[in-house]
Structure formats: structure tokens, C-alpha cells
N, C-alpha and C positions, 0 to 999 in steps of 0.2 A: 512700213508700218501702216500708212494710209490705205494701201491696197489690202492688207490683212484685215483692217477694220471694216472696209467695205464688204469683203467676202463674208466676214462674220455676221453682219447684219442681214445680208442677203440669205444666208443659211437659216437664220432665225425666222425670216419671213416664210421661207419655203417649207419649214419643218411642219407647220400646221396643215393638216390635210384639207380641211374645209374651213373657210373664213366665216366669221360670225357677225351678223348684224342684229338690230333690235328684234326681240321676239324669238331668236334662234339660239339663245344661250342663257345661262343663269348668271346671277350677280350683276345684272345690268346697271346697278347703281354705281359701279366702278367707273363708268364713263359719264357720270353727271358733271356738270360744270363746277369747277372747284372754288371759284371766287367771283365777286362782282366785277373785277377787272377782266377775267376771262369771259364772263357773260357779256359784258359791254362790247368786247371785240369780236363777237360772233359765236363764242362758245368754246373755241379751241385755239390757244396760242402756245407755241412751243419755244419761242426764241427770246423772251424777256430775261435779261441777265442783269439784275439789280437787287434792290432791297426786298422785292416781293417774294417772301418765303413760300407762299402758296404755289408759286409757279413750279416748284420742284415736285409737287404731287402729280403733275402731268408730264414733265420732262426732267428726270433726275440729273441730266447733264448740265442743267443751269445752276446747280448748287454752287455758290461762290461765297467769298469772304464778306461781301456786303450784307449777306443774310445773317451774320453773326448776331446772336441775341435778339433777333427779330421774332416776335410772336404775332401770329395772324389768327383771327377768329372770324368766321363767316357763317351767315345764316340765310336760308332761302325759304320763303313761303311759296311752295311750289303748287302745282295744279291740285285742285280738290283740297283734301285735308292732309296732303302729303307735305312734310317739312323735312329739310335736311340741312346739314352744316358740315363745315370742315375746320380743322385747327392744324396749325403747322408751326414748327420752331426749328431753328438751326443754331448750332454752336461751333465755333472755330477754336481749334486747339493746336498743339505742336508749333508754338511760336507764331500763331496766327497764319498758318499755311494750309491746314487741313480742316475741312468743314463737314460735319455730319448733320443729317436732316431727319426729323421725325414728323409724322403727320397722321391724322385720323379723319376718316370720312364716315358720317353717320346719317342714316335716313330712317324716318319714322313714318309708316304708312297710315297711321291713325287707328281708330277703333271701328270695328265692323260688327253688325248683328248676324249671328249664325243661325242657320235653319237646317232641318233634316230634309230627307227626300219627300216627306209629307207636308212640308211647309211649317212645321212646328219650330218655335224658337228654341235654340239650344244654348243661348248665352252669347256674350260678346267675345271677340277675339281681336288680336292686333298683330302687327308685323313690323319688324325692324331689322336692319342690317348695318354692319360696320366693317371697316377695314383699317387696320393699323399698319403703317409703313415706316421703314427705316431706309434712308438713302445716302449715297456717297458719290462724289464725282472727282475726277482728276484730269489734269492736263496731259496730253500725249506728248511726252518729251518736251521739246521747245517749240512745237508746232502751234498752229492756230486751232487745233482740234481738241475737244474735251469729250470725255465719255463718262457716263454715270449709270447707276442702277438703283432701283427701289426693290426692296423685298417686302411683300405684303401678306399679312395674316388676315383672313376673311371669316366673318361670322354672320350667319343669317338665321333668323327665326321667323317663320311664317305660320301663324296659327299653331297647330300641334307639331309641325314639321320643323326640323332644324338641319343646318349643314355648316360645315367649316371647310375652308379651302386655303390655298396658298398660291401666290402669283409673283411675277417679277415684271418690272418695266426696265427697258434698256433704252438709253438715249445717246446720240452722238451729236455734237454741236460744233459748228464752224463759226469763228468770229474774225471778221476783218475790221480791226479797230480804225484803220485809216479811212475806210469807206463807211464806218458805222453800220456795217451789214452783217447780219446773222442768218445762218441756215441750220436747220435741225431735222433729224430723222428719229422717230420714236417708235419703238415696238412695245405695245402695252398689253398687260394682262396675260402674260405668257405663263400659264400654270394649270392647276387641276383642282378638283374637289378632293378633299381628304375623306370626308364623310358625306353621304348624299342624303337628300330629303326622304326618299322612299325606295332606295335600292337602285335607282337609275342614275348613272353617272352622266352629267351634262357638261358640255363645253363651256369655257369662260368666254366673255366678250372680247376676244382677241382683236387687236386693232393696230394698223400701221398708218402713221401720219407723217406728213412732210410739211415743214413750215419755213417761211422766209420773212424777214423784216429789215427795215432800214430807217435810220433817223436821217432826215434830209439836212443838208448842210446849212442852207440859208433860210429855211422855213421851220418853225417849231412844230413839226409833225413827224411822227413815227408810223409808217405803214406796215401792215401785216397781211400776209397771204398764207392760208393753210389749205392743204389738200388732205382730206380725211379718208379713212377706209380704203387705202391703196391695195389692201389684200383682197378686195372684193370687186368682181366685174361680172355683169353690170351691177351698179348700185341702185339704179332706178327701175321701178316697175310701173306698169300701166295703171292708171287710176280708174276703178270701176265706175265712178261717177262721171267720167268723161267719155263714156261709150256713146258713139253716134249711131243713129238709126236713120235709114232712108225710108222712102214712101212705101217700100215693099216689106219693111220690117227687118231688113238685114242690118246686123249690128257690126260696127267696126270699132275695135279697141284703140285706145290711145297709142300712137306710135312714138316710143321713146327713142330718140336719135342718139348717135354716138356723141354729138356735142352736148346733149343734155346730160349724158352720163358723166361727162367731164365737169360741167358747171355745177351739178348737184353735189359734187364732193369738194366744192370750193367755198372757202370762208374768207371774207374780207374784213379788215379792221383798220382803224386809224386812231391814234392818240394825239390830241392837240396839247401843246405845252407839256411834253412828257417829263421834263426835268424840273418843273416848277412845283410850287406848293398847291397849285390848282390845276387839275386835269379834266379835259373833256374827252370822252371815249365813245366811238361809234363803231357799229359792226353790222354785218349782214351775212346770214347763212342761206345760200342758194337752195340747199336741200330742204331746210325747214320752210323756207318761203314758198317753195313749189309744192311740197307734199301737204302742207297744212292750209294752204289758201283755199277759199271757196270759189268755185267756178263762176266767172263773170261778176266777181265782187272784189273790190280793192280793200283789203283789211290790214295791209302792212305786215303780214306774217314774215318772220325771218329777221326783222329789224330789231336792234337793241341799242341802247344808249345809256351812258352812265357818267358820273362825275366822281372826283376824289379831291378831298380837302385835307391839307396837312396842318396840324396845330401842335406846335412844339414837337414832342416825340410820338405823337399819334397821327395816324392818317385814316380818315373815314371815307368809305366808298359806298356808293349806291348805284344800282343798275336796274333798269326796267327793260324787260325782254318781251316782245310780242310773239305769241304763238298762233293765235287765230282771233277771229272776232269775238270769241267766247272765252278765251283763255290767255293769260299773261302771268308773268312771275316777277317778283321783286327780290333783289339780292342786296344784302347788307353785310358790310365787313369793316373790321378795324384792324389796323396793323400798328403794333406797339414796339417802339425801340426801347429795349430793357437795359441798354448800356448806360 
């Protein structure tokens, strides 16, 4: 069975002819950070298996009975006038052995002033996108493996153009309870546009991620390591602002090494006091830190930090993520136990 699962996910990865990164596909909002907890741990975590019902938006294999009757609401004040949020809920049925999950991701790009080709005002317009998902996970026999899937319906409206699409996420999770060690492989946004914006069918932001985490035995810390965009090589490109010129005017582009292509797909995170009513969370995205930093200036791009406080049946979360010296985002979230 394990061999068959591995072959299945390898087949899913190879099915897509060309991998997609930012700016190369539509519905990019599908890969936005789903919660303050995710943001604090670097932006992508695949292996949390607990009350956090928002985790299933990124890896459906983490759907579990601890999510029963948990409601999560998250809001982000993103760059510029962009704001977005997520909501998630899970319900356990069939003698508390089967759990289904529902979630929504919504982004509002704000209001813009329109102009024609002559510079005359044509009125204001806006843009927004949303994705509704339904997920389920199950254990593979009596093994330590779990598999899950999300089905997503996507709606997008940008000025006078609109599009709808459908996609699926597939996840496989391995849990070693003796070592408190988890590993996960996730294939995200495997789908297509049903209707296009203007007759041109565009690919979805397909992505393959691999994650690991472990809660240390004698120290109240859970560490996380995520490798993103495994479907793409190379992931890094040379930065035009780092072109070097010699005395004769010859220019040399930045040389992106093999090691840099490895590190730029790496995300590190750590949770302090992960099982208590007060958590401290830290994360670093190498890719964000490298691509958004200003040359010869230290601005802490790629770093993120957050806290969570539990009060009775509610858990409040806040995260601050640094993008550059001119841009950062704040993430707010609340998890409510409805039982």
C-alpha cells in the first residue's frame, strides 16, 4: 500500500507539463498564507496535526478529530490596499471517527481609478477572488500514514473580467507518535479554469511541497522545515539590481548557485510552548529574504514572528511578517471551540 501511494503522488507531480511560479499562472491567491500561525512559521507548514482547523486548507491529510467543532476566522492587512481572510470549520460524525472540513479563502484588491487610452477617467473598479473548499482525510489501514484531499471551487472577478475554476489538493502525512515526528508531501492546486477571463486558458499555480516537524522530548519546542515548489528547477533567478560592471563597462549577472537554489526553497519555523495556552512562533523564508532584500542593506526580510493566547474556548493569534524595508503585513486570527 505504501508503495502504491508513493507511485500515485509521483504520478500527480509528473502529470503537469510545466510547473508554475508567481506571475506565471492565474488564481495566485490560492497560495496566500492561510493563518497567523502559518505566517509566523515562515508561511508554509504542512505537518501540524491538532486543533488548528486552518491547517487543512494547506494540507488536507492533517484533518483529524481534534478539529471537531472548531471554527477559525483569520484576517490579513496585506500590502497596499489589499486585504484577505480565511475561514475554516470541521465536523466529526459516524461515532466520532470521520471528520469533514470546509473552508473559504477570500481576497479583496481594493478600489482603483480607471482611465482610457487618452488618460480620461472612466470610473472606479475593483477586484476580488474567492475559493470554497471541502476536504476529507483517512488513515491508511493500521499504518502511520494518512491521506487527504480538498476539492476547491474558485471564483475571480477583476474589473469587467471574470473567471471560475476548480482544483484539488492531495496530501499524504506520516506520523511517528513515539518520536513526535511528522512528515508530509502535498500537491496543491491541481486543476483548471472552467471559464476564462478573455478566451485564454491559463494554468493554475500548481505546487508541490514537502515538510517535516518534530516536538522535542525535553524542550518545549516544535521545529518545522518546509521545502516549497519542488516541481520547479531552478527556482532562483539572477537579480538585475546585482549586476556588476568592471572598468571597461562589461557587465556580469548574479551567479545563482546550486546551493542557493536549494536554500531558496527552504522555510524554517519554531514554536515555543506548543501545547500551552501561550505560544511564541518564529519563522524565516530564505526565498523571501533573498529576493526582497535591498542590496547592502539589512532589513530583516523573510523574518516573521507571532504569538497565540488561549482564553477559555477561544485562541487569539497575531503575527508580524517582514517583506522589505518598505512593506510588512499583520495577521490576525481567532480559533473558537464550539463544543
